[in-house]
C-alpha positions as CSV (number, residue, x, y, z in Angstrom):
1,M,5.8,11.9,-8.2
2,T,7.8,12.1,-5.0
3,V,10.3,9.8,-3.4
4,V,10.9,9.9,0.4
5,A,13.7,7.7,1.7
6,L,13.8,6.6,5.4
7,C,17.1,5.3,6.8
8,S,19.1,5.0,10.0
9,L,22.9,5.1,10.7
10,K,22.9,2.7,13.6
11,G,20.9,0.0,15.4
12,S,17.1,-0.5,14.9
13,P,15.3,2.8,15.8
14,G,12.2,1.6,14.0
15,V,12.7,2.6,10.4
16,T,10.3,0.1,8.9
17,T,7.6,0.8,11.5
18,T,8.0,4.5,10.8
19,A,7.9,4.0,7.1
20,V,4.6,2.0,7.3
21,A,3.1,4.6,9.6
22,L,4.3,7.4,7.3
23,A,2.7,5.8,4.2
24,A,-0.5,5.0,6.1
25,G,-0.8,8.6,7.3
26,W,0.2,10.3,4.0
27,P,-2.1,13.3,3.1
28,S,-5.1,12.4,1.0
29,G,-5.1,13.3,-2.7
30,T,-2.0,11.3,-3.4
31,Q,-1.2,7.6,-3.7
32,P,1.6,6.4,-1.4
33,V,3.4,3.1,-2.1
34,L,5.8,1.5,0.4
35,V,8.9,0.0,-1.1
36,E,11.2,-2.1,1.1
37,C,14.7,-1.1,0.0
38,D,16.5,-2.4,3.1
39,P,19.5,-4.6,2.0
40,A,18.7,-6.9,4.9
41,G,15.2,-7.4,3.4
42,R,12.3,-9.6,4.7
43,D,10.7,-7.4,7.5
44,I,7.5,-6.7,5.6
45,V,7.0,-10.3,4.4
46,A,7.6,-11.7,7.9
47,R,5.5,-9.1,9.8
48,Y,2.5,-9.3,7.5
49,R,2.9,-12.8,6.3
50,L,2.9,-11.8,2.7
51,D,3.8,-13.9,-0.3
52,L,7.5,-14.0,-1.3
53,T,6.5,-12.7,-4.8
54,P,5.7,-10.3,-6.3
55,G,8.1,-7.8,-4.7
56,L,11.5,-6.1,-5.1
57,V,13.2,-8.9,-6.9
58,T,10.5,-9.3,-9.5
59,L,10.4,-5.5,-10.0
60,A,14.2,-5.4,-10.6
61,A,14.0,-8.4,-13.0
62,A,11.1,-6.9,-14.9
63,G,13.0,-3.6,-15.2
64,R,15.8,-5.4,-17.0
65,R,13.4,-6.8,-19.6
66,S,10.9,-4.0,-20.0
67,G,11.3,-1.3,-22.6
68,D,8.6,0.8,-21.1
69,D,9.0,1.2,-17.3
70,A,6.2,3.7,-16.7
71,G,3.7,2.2,-14.1
72,L,5.8,-1.0,-13.8
73,I,5.8,-0.9,-10.0
74,W,2.0,-1.6,-9.8
75,Q,2.6,-5.1,-11.2
76,H,4.8,-5.9,-8.3
77,T,2.9,-4.7,-5.2
78,Q,1.0,-6.6,-2.6
79,R,-1.5,-5.0,-0.1
80,L,-1.2,-4.6,3.6
81,P,-4.3,-4.7,5.8
82,G,-6.1,-1.5,5.1
83,G,-5.1,-1.5,1.4
84,L,-1.6,0.1,1.4
85,P,0.3,-1.1,-1.6
86,V,3.8,-2.4,-0.8
87,V,6.8,-3.8,-2.8
88,A,8.2,-6.2,-0.3
89,G,11.9,-7.1,0.0
90,P,13.1,-10.7,-0.4
91,P,13.9,-13.0,2.5
92,A,17.6,-13.3,1.6
93,P,20.0,-10.3,2.0
94,G,21.9,-11.3,-1.1
95,Q,18.8,-11.1,-3.3
96,A,17.9,-7.7,-1.7
97,R,21.3,-6.3,-2.5
98,A,21.3,-7.5,-6.1
99,A,17.8,-6.1,-6.6
100,L,18.9,-2.7,-5.2
101,V,21.8,-2.6,-7.6
102,E,19.4,-3.0,-10.5
103,L,17.0,-0.4,-9.1
104,T,19.7,2.3,-8.7
105,S,22.4,1.7,-11.3
106,G,20.6,0.7,-14.5
107,P,21.7,2.2,-17.9
108,N,18.6,4.4,-18.1
109,G,18.8,5.9,-14.7
110,P,17.2,4.9,-11.4
111,L,14.5,2.3,-12.1
112,L,12.5,3.0,-9.0
113,R,11.6,6.5,-10.2
114,R,10.9,5.4,-13.7
115,A,8.8,2.5,-12.6
116,V,6.3,4.8,-10.9
117,S,6.3,7.8,-13.2
118,R,2.7,8.9,-12.4
119,P,1.6,12.2,-11.0
120,G,0.4,12.1,-7.4
121,V,2.3,9.0,-6.5
122,V,4.5,9.1,-3.4
123,V,7.2,6.4,-2.9
124,I,8.0,5.7,0.7
125,A,11.4,3.9,0.5
126,D,12.4,1.9,3.7
127,C,16.2,1.8,3.2
128,G,17.0,0.4,6.7
129,R,20.5,1.0,8.1
130,V,22.6,2.9,5.5
131,D,26.4,3.6,5.3
132,A,28.7,4.7,2.5
133,D,28.8,1.1,1.1
134,S,25.1,0.3,1.2
135,P,23.4,-0.5,-2.1
136,A,20.4,1.4,-0.7
137,L,22.4,4.7,-0.7
138,G,21.5,5.1,-4.4
139,V,17.9,5.2,-3.4
140,V,18.6,7.8,-0.7
141,R,20.6,10.0,-3.1
142,D,17.8,10.0,-5.6
143,A,15.0,10.8,-3.1
144,D,13.4,14.1,-2.9
145,V,13.5,14.0,1.0
146,M,15.7,11.9,3.3
147,L,14.3,11.1,6.8
148,L,17.1,10.1,9.0
149,V,15.6,8.1,11.9
150,A,17.5,7.9,15.2
151,G,17.0,7.2,18.8
152,A,17.5,10.0,21.3
153,G,19.7,8.2,23.8
154,D,23.5,8.3,24.4
155,D,24.6,5.5,22.2
156,A,22.5,6.4,19.2
157,L,23.4,10.1,19.3
158,A,27.2,9.4,19.8
159,H,27.1,7.4,16.6
160,L,25.0,10.0,14.8
161,A,27.5,12.7,15.8
162,V,30.2,10.8,13.8
163,M,28.1,10.2,10.7
164,V,25.7,13.2,10.5
165,R,28.0,15.5,8.5
166,P,28.6,13.1,5.6
167,A,25.0,12.0,5.8
168,A,23.9,15.6,5.2
169,T,25.4,15.4,1.7
170,W,23.3,12.4,0.7
171,S,20.1,14.4,0.0
172,P,19.0,17.8,-1.1
173,R,16.5,17.8,1.8
174,P,17.9,15.9,4.8
175,R,15.6,15.7,7.8
176,L,16.1,14.2,11.3
177,V,13.4,12.1,13.0
178,L,14.0,11.4,16.6
179,V,12.2,8.4,18.1
180,G,11.4,7.7,21.7
181,D,12.5,9.1,25.0
182,G,15.9,10.7,25.6
183,Y,17.5,14.1,25.3
184,P,15.2,17.0,24.5
185,T,15.2,18.0,20.8
186,G,16.8,21.4,21.3
187,E,19.8,19.9,23.2
188,V,20.2,17.3,20.4
189,T,20.3,19.8,17.6
190,Q,22.7,22.1,19.6
191,A,25.1,19.2,20.4
192,L,25.1,17.8,16.9
193,G,25.2,21.1,15.0
194,T,22.4,20.0,12.7
195,T,21.1,23.5,12.0
196,E,24.4,24.6,10.5
197,L,24.3,21.5,8.2
198,G,20.8,22.3,7.0
199,I,19.3,19.3,8.7
200,E,16.0,20.2,10.3
201,V,14.3,18.0,13.0
202,A,11.1,17.0,11.1
203,A,9.5,15.2,14.0
204,R,9.8,13.7,17.5
205,I,8.0,10.3,17.5
206,P,6.8,9.5,21.0
207,H,7.5,6.3,22.9
208,D,4.3,4.4,22.2
209,P,4.7,0.6,22.2
210,A,1.0,-0.2,21.4
211,G,1.0,2.2,18.5
212,A,4.3,1.0,17.2
213,A,3.1,-2.7,17.4
214,A,0.0,-1.8,15.3
215,F,2.3,-0.5,12.5
216,A,4.4,-3.6,12.8
217,G,1.8,-6.2,11.8
218,K,0.6,-6.9,15.4
219,P,-2.9,-6.4,16.8
220,A,-3.9,-2.7,16.9
221,P,-5.3,-1.0,20.0
222,R,-9.0,-0.8,20.1
223,W,-9.0,2.9,19.0
224,G,-7.0,2.0,15.9
225,P,-3.3,2.7,14.9
226,A,-4.1,6.0,13.2
227,R,-5.4,7.5,16.5
228,S,-2.5,6.3,18.6
229,R,0.2,8.8,19.7
230,R,2.5,7.1,17.2
231,G,0.0,7.4,14.4
232,Q,-0.9,11.0,15.0
233,A,2.8,12.1,15.3
234,T,3.7,10.3,12.1
235,A,0.7,11.7,10.2
236,E,2.0,15.2,11.2
237,L,5.4,14.1,9.9
238,A,3.8,13.0,6.6
239,A,2.1,16.4,6.2
240,R,5.3,18.2,6.8
241,T,7.3,16.0,4.5
242,A,4.8,16.5,1.7
243,R,5.3,20.2,2.0
244,D,9.1,19.9,2.3
245,A,9.2,17.9,-1.0
246,L,7.9,21.0,-2.8
247,I,10.5,23.4,-1.4
248,T,13.6,24.1,-3.5
249,P,16.7,23.1,-1.6
250,P,19.8,25.3,-1.3
251,P,21.7,25.2,-4.7
252,W,24.8,23.5,-3.3
253,R,22.7,20.5,-2.2
254,W,21.6,19.6,-5.7
255,R,24.7,17.5,-6.2
256,A,25.5,14.7,-3.7
257,S,29.2,14.9,-4.6
258,Q,29.4,18.4,-3.1
259,T,30.4,18.9,0.5
260,P,28.9,21.5,2.7
261,P,31.2,23.8,4.7
262,G,32.6,22.1,7.7
263,A,31.5,18.7,6.6
264,H,34.9,17.2,7.7
265,D,34.7,18.6,11.2
266,V,33.3,15.7,13.2
267,P,31.7,16.9,16.5
268,E,31.7,15.0,19.7
269,F,28.4,14.4,21.2
270,T,28.5,15.5,24.8
271,A,25.6,14.5,27.1
272,P,24.0,17.5,28.8
273,S,24.6,17.7,32.5
274,T,20.9,17.1,33.2
275,H,19.3,14.2,31.3
276,R,15.6,14.9,31.0
277,I,13.3,12.3,29.7
278,L,10.5,13.5,27.5
279,P,7.0,12.6,28.6
C-alpha cells in the first residue's frame, strides 16, 4: 500500500480540492481511498452533505478496541458521487485533533497504515494546513510521498520561503505542487532553492474555477470534472506521484529527525523584477 499526504503551510491553496481530484484521477489498477486528516475537519462532510458517521472518529475509536486492524478502514468509509471511498473528518476541530492523535501515536504504530494493510490500496491523506505542532504532522511523516500545496503569488511564496527547509525533512519524498497563476515555476524553484533541498515541483495546477468547483462538491461542467484543465493536470500529478512512491529516496531522508545540509539557512523570497502571469 501507499500513503500520499497533501498539506499546505499557509492559507487555503485548495488542499482538499486537490486531494479529491488526485484520488479521483489515480491510475487504474489500484484502489484509492481519501482520508480527511485535517485538524480543522468537516470540509468533506459539508461539501458533499455526508453523514457525520462513519468517519475519522469512528475509525480511531475502533482502532483502540480492535486487535486486528487489517482492513479496518473499509468499515469507516462513505462514498462520494462517482464511488470514491472517503473517511470524512468530524465537524468539530477538537474531535479531529483527538482522532489524529489516535491514528498517529498508538502503541502499535500508526493506525492509518495498519488499518489499510492491503496490496494495491492508496491512501490520499488530506492533512490541511500543517506546522510543527499539528497532529496531522504524524501522518505526513509516515507518508511515502508528501505533496506540499502552495499558491504561486507573493504572500504564499514569502511564507513558504521561511518554512520550506524544515518542511523538507518531514518526508522521504517531498514534492511541491503550485496552484494557480503567479510566478513561473522556474523562478519559484530558483528563489526558494528547492532543488538543493531535494524538493521537486511535481505539478503546476492551472487556475480553473469551474474544474475546481466540480471537485469541491459543486455542479460539474458539462464535459465532466475529469476532462477539465484541473482534472487533467491532477491526473498527470497522480501518475507521477504513483511512480515517485516506488523510487528509493536518498538515505539521509529515511529518518525525519535528520536535517539536510543548509536546513537552518532560511532564504528570503525576492520577487523577480518582471511578474509574469501564467496562461
